[in-house]
A tleap script that builds the chain and sets N, CA, C and O, in Angstrom:
source leaprc.protein.ff14SB
mol = sequence {
  NMET GLN ILE VAL SER ASP SER ALA GLU ALA
  GLU TYR PHE SER LYS LYS ASP TRP GLU GLN
  ILE ARG ASP VAL GLU ARG ILE ILE SER LYS
  LEU THR PRO ILE GLN ARG ASN ARG LEU TYR
  LEU ARG ILE VAL ARG ARG LEU SER PHE LYS
  GLU ILE SER LYS ILE GLU GLU VAL GLY ILE
  THR SER VAL GLU ASP SER TYR CGLN
}
set mol.1.N position { 3.268 5.141 21.448 }
set mol.1.CA position { 2.327 4.336 22.196 }
set mol.1.C position { 1.340 3.696 21.228 }
set mol.1.O position { 0.761 4.375 20.380 }
set mol.2.N position { 1.155 2.402 21.358 }
set mol.2.CA position { 0.254 1.675 20.462 }
set mol.2.C position { -1.006 1.293 21.220 }
set mol.2.O position { -0.954 0.789 22.342 }
set mol.3.N position { -2.120 1.541 20.586 }
set mol.3.CA position { -3.403 1.185 21.179 }
set mol.3.C position { -3.876 -0.110 20.532 }
set mol.3.O position { -3.988 -0.205 19.310 }
set mol.4.N position { -4.150 -1.098 21.366 }
set mol.4.CA position { -4.617 -2.390 20.871 }
set mol.4.C position { -6.094 -2.508 21.175 }
set mol.4.O position { -6.523 -2.324 22.314 }
set mol.5.N position { -6.864 -2.812 20.157 }
set mol.5.CA position { -8.301 -2.944 20.322 }
set mol.5.C position { -8.671 -4.418 20.384 }
set mol.5.O position { -8.244 -5.212 19.545 }
set mol.6.N position { -9.448 -4.768 21.361 }
set mol.6.CA position { -9.898 -6.147 21.517 }
set mol.6.C position { -11.333 -6.315 21.060 }
set mol.6.O position { -11.964 -7.331 21.351 }
set mol.7.N position { -11.855 -5.328 20.346 }
set mol.7.CA position { -13.250 -5.407 19.934 }
set mol.7.C position { -13.446 -6.506 18.904 }
set mol.7.O position { -12.517 -6.872 18.184 }
set mol.8.N position { -14.634 -7.014 18.842 }
set mol.8.CA position { -14.975 -8.055 17.870 }
set mol.8.C position { -14.813 -7.546 16.449 }
set mol.8.O position { -14.416 -8.295 15.557 }
set mol.9.N position { -15.118 -6.275 16.238 }
set mol.9.CA position { -14.992 -5.680 14.902 }
set mol.9.C position { -13.523 -5.647 14.467 }
set mol.9.O position { -13.199 -6.012 13.337 }
set mol.10.N position { -12.655 -5.217 15.350 }
set mol.10.CA position { -11.227 -5.162 15.027 }
set mol.10.C position { -10.686 -6.559 14.757 }
set mol.10.O position { -9.896 -6.750 13.832 }
set mol.11.N position { -11.103 -7.531 15.552 }
set mol.11.CA position { -10.655 -8.918 15.354 }
set mol.11.C position { -11.145 -9.456 14.017 }
set mol.11.O position { -10.400 -10.141 13.316 }
set mol.12.N position { -12.392 -9.152 13.654 }
set mol.12.CA position { -12.957 -9.597 12.381 }
set mol.12.C position { -12.162 -9.042 11.212 }
set mol.12.O position { -11.776 -9.781 10.306 }
set mol.13.N position { -11.916 -7.727 11.235 }
set mol.13.CA position { -11.203 -7.112 10.127 }
set mol.13.C position { -9.760 -7.572 10.064 }
set mol.13.O position { -9.207 -7.721 8.974 }
set mol.14.N position { -9.152 -7.794 11.191 }
set mol.14.CA position { -7.791 -8.298 11.217 }
set mol.14.C position { -7.735 -9.686 10.580 }
set mol.14.O position { -6.835 -9.974 9.791 }
set mol.15.N position { -8.686 -10.536 10.920 }
set mol.15.CA position { -8.743 -11.888 10.345 }
set mol.15.C position { -8.995 -11.811 8.839 }
set mol.15.O position { -8.358 -12.528 8.067 }
set mol.16.N position { -9.915 -10.950 8.419 }
set mol.16.CA position { -10.208 -10.797 6.987 }
set mol.16.C position { -8.987 -10.275 6.242 }
set mol.16.O position { -8.690 -10.730 5.137 }
set mol.17.N position { -8.276 -9.318 6.845 }
set mol.17.CA position { -7.065 -8.788 6.214 }
set mol.17.C position { -6.063 -9.911 5.974 }
set mol.17.O position { -5.511 -10.030 4.880 }
set mol.18.N position { -5.828 -10.729 6.989 }
set mol.18.CA position { -4.852 -11.821 6.839 }
set mol.18.C position { -5.312 -12.844 5.809 }
set mol.18.O position { -4.491 -13.400 5.079 }
set mol.19.N position { -6.615 -13.099 5.742 }
set mol.19.CA position { -7.137 -14.015 4.723 }
set mol.19.C position { -6.872 -13.445 3.331 }
set mol.19.O position { -6.464 -14.173 2.426 }
set mol.20.N position { -7.101 -12.165 3.163 }
set mol.20.CA position { -6.863 -11.532 1.865 }
set mol.20.C position { -5.379 -11.543 1.512 }
set mol.20.O position { -5.012 -11.781 0.361 }
set mol.21.N position { -4.540 -11.290 2.489 }
set mol.21.CA position { -3.091 -11.316 2.244 }
set mol.21.C position { -2.663 -12.713 1.813 }
set mol.21.O position { -1.881 -12.853 0.873 }
set mol.22.N position { -3.157 -13.737 2.479 }
set mol.22.CA position { -2.823 -15.118 2.082 }
set mol.22.C position { -3.308 -15.425 0.666 }
set mol.22.O position { -2.613 -16.085 -0.106 }
set mol.23.N position { -4.506 -14.943 0.331 }
set mol.23.CA position { -5.030 -15.151 -1.022 }
set mol.23.C position { -4.126 -14.488 -2.067 }
set mol.23.O position { -3.812 -15.088 -3.095 }
set mol.24.N position { -3.717 -13.263 -1.799 }
set mol.24.CA position { -2.845 -12.542 -2.727 }
set mol.24.C position { -1.505 -13.268 -2.859 }
set mol.24.O position { -0.997 -13.431 -3.968 }
set mol.25.N position { -0.929 -13.703 -1.734 }
set mol.25.CA position { 0.341 -14.440 -1.774 }
set mol.25.C position { 0.211 -15.721 -2.600 }
set mol.25.O position { 1.101 -16.065 -3.378 }
set mol.26.N position { -0.914 -16.419 -2.418 }
set mol.26.CA position { -1.138 -17.666 -3.164 }
set mol.26.C position { -1.221 -17.393 -4.663 }
set mol.26.O position { -0.646 -18.131 -5.463 }
set mol.27.N position { -1.926 -16.350 -5.038 }
set mol.27.CA position { -2.071 -15.996 -6.452 }
set mol.27.C position { -0.728 -15.567 -7.035 }
set mol.27.O position { -0.350 -16.012 -8.119 }
set mol.28.N position { -0.012 -14.709 -6.326 }
set mol.28.CA position { 1.279 -14.224 -6.815 }
set mol.28.C position { 2.276 -15.362 -6.956 }
set mol.28.O position { 3.098 -15.353 -7.873 }
set mol.29.N position { 2.217 -16.335 -6.068 }
set mol.29.CA position { 3.158 -17.454 -6.130 }
set mol.29.C position { 2.977 -18.296 -7.396 }
set mol.29.O position { 3.883 -19.029 -7.791 }
set mol.30.N position { 1.825 -18.192 -8.019 }
set mol.30.CA position { 1.553 -18.958 -9.238 }
set mol.30.C position { 2.000 -18.230 -10.509 }
set mol.30.O position { 1.995 -18.810 -11.595 }
set mol.31.N position { 2.385 -16.962 -10.368 }
set mol.31.CA position { 2.823 -16.193 -11.528 }
set mol.31.C position { 4.262 -16.529 -11.894 }
set mol.31.O position { 5.058 -16.941 -11.050 }
set mol.32.N position { 4.576 -16.344 -13.168 }
set mol.32.CA position { 5.963 -16.496 -13.604 }
set mol.32.C position { 6.749 -15.273 -13.119 }
set mol.32.O position { 6.147 -14.258 -12.768 }
set mol.33.N position { 8.079 -15.354 -13.094 }
set mol.33.CA position { 8.864 -14.180 -12.701 }
set mol.33.C position { 8.555 -12.940 -13.551 }
set mol.33.O position { 8.514 -11.825 -13.032 }
set mol.34.N position { 8.342 -13.135 -14.832 }
set mol.34.CA position { 8.019 -12.000 -15.709 }
set mol.34.C position { 6.674 -11.400 -15.322 }
set mol.34.O position { 6.537 -10.179 -15.246 }
set mol.35.N position { 5.685 -12.248 -15.079 }
set mol.35.CA position { 4.370 -11.754 -14.681 }
set mol.35.C position { 4.430 -11.018 -13.347 }
set mol.35.O position { 3.791 -9.979 -13.180 }
set mol.36.N position { 5.201 -11.556 -12.395 }
set mol.36.CA position { 5.355 -10.886 -11.100 }
set mol.36.C position { 5.998 -9.511 -11.264 }
set mol.36.O position { 5.565 -8.533 -10.655 }
set mol.37.N position { 7.025 -9.453 -12.087 }
set mol.37.CA position { 7.694 -8.170 -12.319 }
set mol.37.C position { 6.758 -7.169 -12.985 }
set mol.37.O position { 6.742 -5.995 -12.616 }
set mol.38.N position { 5.983 -7.623 -13.956 }
set mol.38.CA position { 5.034 -6.729 -14.622 }
set mol.38.C position { 3.968 -6.240 -13.660 }
set mol.38.O position { 3.573 -5.074 -13.707 }
set mol.39.N position { 3.506 -7.108 -12.803 }
set mol.39.CA position { 2.517 -6.731 -11.803 }
set mol.39.C position { 3.096 -5.672 -10.861 }
set mol.39.O position { 2.430 -4.689 -10.536 }
set mol.40.N position { 4.326 -5.882 -10.434 }
set mol.40.CA position { 5.008 -4.908 -9.578 }
set mol.40.C position { 5.145 -3.556 -10.289 }
set mol.40.O position { 4.824 -2.511 -9.724 }
set mol.41.N position { 5.621 -3.596 -11.520 }
set mol.41.CA position { 5.817 -2.348 -12.263 }
set mol.41.C position { 4.491 -1.618 -12.484 }
set mol.41.O position { 4.428 -0.391 -12.405 }
set mol.42.N position { 3.455 -2.370 -12.755 }
set mol.42.CA position { 2.148 -1.775 -13.054 }
set mol.42.C position { 1.485 -1.209 -11.803 }
set mol.42.O position { 0.980 -0.087 -11.820 }
set mol.43.N position { 1.486 -1.974 -10.727 }
set mol.43.CA position { 0.742 -1.576 -9.534 }
set mol.43.C position { 1.572 -0.699 -8.602 }
set mol.43.O position { 1.120 0.367 -8.185 }
set mol.44.N position { 2.766 -1.138 -8.279 }
set mol.44.CA position { 3.574 -0.402 -7.302 }
set mol.44.C position { 4.218 0.831 -7.908 }
set mol.44.O position { 4.156 1.921 -7.341 }
set mol.45.N position { 4.836 0.647 -9.065 }
set mol.45.CA position { 5.517 1.788 -9.691 }
set mol.45.C position { 4.596 2.590 -10.604 }
set mol.45.O position { 4.973 3.659 -11.085 }
set mol.46.N position { 3.391 2.076 -10.843 }
set mol.46.CA position { 2.359 2.766 -11.634 }
set mol.46.C position { 2.808 3.108 -13.051 }
set mol.46.O position { 2.540 4.195 -13.563 }
set mol.47.N position { 3.498 2.149 -13.668 }
set mol.47.CA position { 3.949 2.360 -15.040 }
set mol.47.C position { 2.871 1.920 -16.019 }
set mol.47.O position { 2.068 1.036 -15.722 }
set mol.48.N position { 2.865 2.535 -17.168 }
set mol.48.CA position { 1.933 2.161 -18.232 }
set mol.48.C position { 2.458 0.912 -18.938 }
set mol.48.O position { 3.618 0.533 -18.774 }
set mol.49.N position { 1.594 0.282 -19.722 }
set mol.49.CA position { 2.025 -0.872 -20.516 }
set mol.49.C position { 3.161 -0.469 -21.449 }
set mol.49.O position { 4.114 -1.222 -21.650 }
set mol.50.N position { 3.046 0.716 -22.007 }
set mol.50.CA position { 4.078 1.209 -22.928 }
set mol.50.C position { 5.418 1.347 -22.204 }
set mol.50.O position { 6.454 0.951 -22.738 }
set mol.51.N position { 5.404 1.903 -21.002 }
set mol.51.CA position { 6.647 2.061 -20.237 }
set mol.51.C position { 7.250 0.701 -19.871 }
set mol.51.O position { 8.466 0.517 -19.934 }
set mol.52.N position { 6.403 -0.233 -19.494 }
set mol.52.CA position { 6.877 -1.576 -19.151 }
set mol.52.C position { 7.489 -2.241 -20.383 }
set mol.52.O position { 8.545 -2.867 -20.292 }
set mol.53.N position { 6.835 -2.106 -21.521 }
set mol.53.CA position { 7.354 -2.721 -22.740 }
set mol.53.C position { 8.711 -2.147 -23.122 }
set mol.53.O position { 9.568 -2.868 -23.633 }
set mol.54.N position { 8.914 -0.861 -22.881 }
set mol.54.CA position { 10.217 -0.253 -23.164 }
set mol.54.C position { 11.294 -0.793 -22.224 }
set mol.54.O position { 12.408 -1.087 -22.657 }
set mol.55.N position { 10.963 -0.923 -20.947 }
set mol.55.CA position { 11.917 -1.460 -19.972 }
set mol.55.C position { 12.320 -2.890 -20.351 }
set mol.55.O position { 13.495 -3.252 -20.297 }
set mol.56.N position { 11.323 -3.693 -20.735 }
set mol.56.CA position { 11.574 -5.103 -21.064 }
set mol.56.C position { 12.057 -5.307 -22.494 }
set mol.56.O position { 12.468 -6.404 -22.873 }
set mol.57.N position { 12.001 -4.247 -23.276 }
set mol.57.CA position { 12.370 -4.324 -24.691 }
set mol.57.C position { 11.546 -5.378 -25.438 }
set mol.57.O position { 12.073 -6.209 -26.178 }
set mol.58.N position { 10.231 -5.306 -25.210 }
set mol.58.CA position { 9.274 -6.176 -25.907 }
set mol.58.C position { 8.158 -5.301 -26.454 }
set mol.58.O position { 8.041 -4.128 -26.098 }
set mol.59.N position { 7.352 -5.874 -27.309 }
set mol.59.CA position { 6.221 -5.143 -27.846 }
set mol.59.C position { 5.162 -4.902 -26.786 }
set mol.59.O position { 4.992 -5.697 -25.862 }
set mol.60.N position { 4.456 -3.798 -26.935 }
set mol.60.CA position { 3.413 -3.452 -25.967 }
set mol.60.C position { 2.331 -4.528 -25.905 }
set mol.60.O position { 1.742 -4.761 -24.850 }
set mol.61.N position { 2.072 -5.186 -27.044 }
set mol.61.CA position { 1.059 -6.239 -27.085 }
set mol.61.C position { 1.422 -7.394 -26.157 }
set mol.61.O position { 0.541 -7.989 -25.536 }
set mol.62.N position { 2.704 -7.712 -26.059 }
set mol.62.CA position { 3.156 -8.783 -25.154 }
set mol.62.C position { 2.796 -8.455 -23.713 }
set mol.62.O position { 2.341 -9.316 -22.960 }
set mol.63.N position { 3.006 -7.206 -23.344 }
set mol.63.CA position { 2.701 -6.781 -21.971 }
set mol.63.C position { 1.188 -6.769 -21.758 }
set mol.63.O position { 0.693 -7.273 -20.749 }
set mol.64.N position { 0.465 -6.195 -22.704 }
set mol.64.CA position { -1.003 -6.130 -22.580 }
set mol.64.C position { -1.604 -7.523 -22.501 }
set mol.64.O position { -2.493 -7.768 -21.685 }
set mol.65.N position { -1.130 -8.438 -23.337 }
set mol.65.CA position { -1.674 -9.798 -23.351 }
set mol.65.C position { -1.443 -10.535 -22.049 }
set mol.65.O position { -2.225 -11.414 -21.684 }
set mol.66.N position { -0.371 -10.186 -21.342 }
set mol.66.CA position { -0.104 -10.875 -20.074 }
set mol.66.C position { -1.106 -10.491 -18.985 }
set mol.66.O position { -1.132 -11.113 -17.923 }
set mol.67.N position { -1.918 -9.487 -19.236 }
set mol.67.CA position { -2.946 -9.071 -18.283 }
set mol.67.C position { -4.318 -9.630 -18.618 }
set mol.67.O position { -5.287 -9.354 -17.910 }
set mol.68.N position { -4.413 -10.398 -19.665 }
set mol.68.CA position { -5.690 -10.971 -20.061 }
set mol.68.C position { -6.039 -12.174 -19.221 }
set mol.68.O position { -7.089 -12.784 -19.421 }
savepdb mol mol.pdb
quit
């Protein structure tokens, strides 16, 4: 059973959430495929720069610099 709230507070936060999601989508769409993959590995899979560099077979500095 799902409870739907019609309160002004719930509507406000729902609207803000969608605005934030659109902002994130817009930013991610501007990244290169490599940058998107690194972001995924770093945030979702919680890998270190060192682990990402090993997966990509690149120097750790390359990965670190892409976050600047």
